[in-house]
C-alpha positions, -999 to +999 in steps of 0.1 A: +000+000+000+015+034-010+017+063+014-012+082-001-035+052+003-023+047+039-031+083+046-066+078+032-071+047+052-061+064+085-084+093+077-113+070+070-106+050+101-105+082+122-139+093+108-157+060+114-141+057+149-151+092+158-187+085+148-189+053+167-174+068+199-199+097+197-231+077+188-225+040+191-201+018+211-168+000+211-182-031+194-195-011+164-162+008+163-142-024+161-165-038+133-162-005+113-124-004+116-121-040+106-143-033+076-120-004+066-090-026+070-105-054+048-113-028+021-077-017+023-065-052+016-082-053-018-060-052-049-078-021-060-085-002-028-119+013-034-116+043-010-085+056-029-109+077-049-140+097-040-149+119-011-137+103+021-168+113+040-189+094+015-169+063+022-172+068+060-209+070+058-210+039+036-189+019+060-211+028+090-242+023+069-230-012+059-223-023+095-256-008+105-275-028+079-258-060+089-267-054+126-301-038+126-287-004+137-318+013+122-342-008+143-354+015+171-362-015+194-324-020+199-296-001+216-275+015+202-298+030+176-293+056+150-311+065+117-296+068+082-303+106+086-281+106+117-252+091+098-256+113+067-261+144+089-229+137+107-208+131+076-227+157+055-236+132+028-267+124+010-287+093+021-287+080-015-249+083-016-245+064+018-269+037+007-252+033-027-217+031-010-230+005+014-244-015-016-211-013-033-192-024-002-215-054+004-212-065-032-174-061-033-169-081-001-199-104-006-215-094+027-248-108+036-270-109+067-256-134+092-219-127+083-200-137+114-170-114+107-190-082+108-219-091+131-224-080+167-225-106+194-262-102+196-268-109+159-244-139+160-268-155+184-294-159+156-290-182+126-295-157+097-269-171+074-295-185+050-309-151+041-298-135+009-283-101+002-315-081-001-314-063+032-343-041+022-366-069+032-352-074+067-348-039+083-356-053+118-344-083+137-379-095+140-383-092+102-351-111+096-361-139+120-395-142+103-379-143+069-355-169+081-383-190+096-403-188+064-374-200+044-367-228+069-403-239+067-402-239+029-372-261+031-390-285+055-418-289+030-394-296+002-374-321+022-404-340+034-418-341-002-387-346-023-405-337-056-439-328-069-449-364-074-446-371-037-472-345-031-498-367-047-494-391-018-509-365+006-545-373+012-556-340+026-567-318-004-559-285+013-524-296+024-517-312-010-526-280-028-506-259-003-474-280-008-478-280-046-481-242-046-450-239-025-430-261-049-442-240-078-436-206-062-406-186-069-379-180-042-364-201-015-390-194+012-427-197+013-448-166+010-470-150+036-501-161+017-489-197+021-483-192+058-518-179+063-532-210+045-512-233+068-524-213+098-560-218+086-554-255+081-540-260+116-566-239+133-593-262+120-575-294+130-590-321+152-568-330+181-568-362+201-583-355+236-557-358+264-586-366+288-600-397+270-597-431+284-569-442+261-549-411+268-533-389+243-514-405+214-479-392+217-457-397+187-419-400+193-397-380+170-360-385+161-347-364+189-364-383+217-392-358+222-429-364+216-454-348+193-492-344+194-511-360+165-536-337+147-560-343+119-573-317+095-606-334+087-628-360+104-627-382+073-589-386+077-594-391+115-618-419+108-594-436+085-571-442+114-594-445+144-628-457+132-643-480+158-616-470+184-623-457+219-605-424+215-627-393+212-615-365+190-618-329+203-616-298+182-594-273+200-589-237+192-553-231+181-545-210+212-557-238+234-534-262+216-505-238+221-513-235+258-513-273+261-479-275+244-464-248+265-476-265+297-459-298+286-422-290+279-416-325+266-438-318+235-418-306+205-445-302+179-473-321+162-479-344+133-505-334+108-525-365+099-502-391+116-499-423+096-514-405+066-494-374+058-470-373+087-460-337+082-442-326+114-448-290+126-425-278+153-434-254+182-412-228+166-431-230+133-465-228+151-455-198+171-442-181+140-475-188+122-495-175+151-475-145+160-458-135+128 
């Protein structure tokens, strides 16, 4: 690195450090400085040219996007206007610089190298680079859950032909639509349909003479069986001594929360055997 570039790097480092010390904290300062250093190791150092304040706003903006700095439910919190006002840059300029930095270094949400300790606690690595869709941590977690749930559907039913084996018409159509939809995660409309499907489910009564039918899963926990129609229930239990009970979804959640050994429930056990975890259910209910 030539002396001119070294001088530019020190100037840029001083600018981002000064902002972090005034408005943020030591952790953000460390991440911003490390980002400047990584940019300085590129064969073509990007900040050799251009107004240094623009690069400073871009660096802070980048780290902010990766760590939900603009989410007012967290501390520290600043707005893009705060960054641009401090460095006397335009918001569009800071945003464009951040986009260029993310593209140059292939930075995505969940990147361990430039994430705070808080963000590293959450598995966000599966999310793509479009940070405009995940401006808050809650939004990112929801997006991640939607993608994970979409992957579960695709893993249970390896291809579209497997979907034909599902007996429940609504569930079969929902899974088919997920396979045919664009993107890696299922859409909100699909989530709402799954919620509707679960809300109308028929659960096995825990107070009946035979007791509730627990289904063991691969991790050693147990799951509650659920049927999405009486016809499917009767296929399994016609003539049995177990009485079905239609529970409101919130009652089912309460029962699962009161029994910590439960990890989820099977939709149409023995028929469709689609496992829905507690996390998925809560995301559907509260998302």
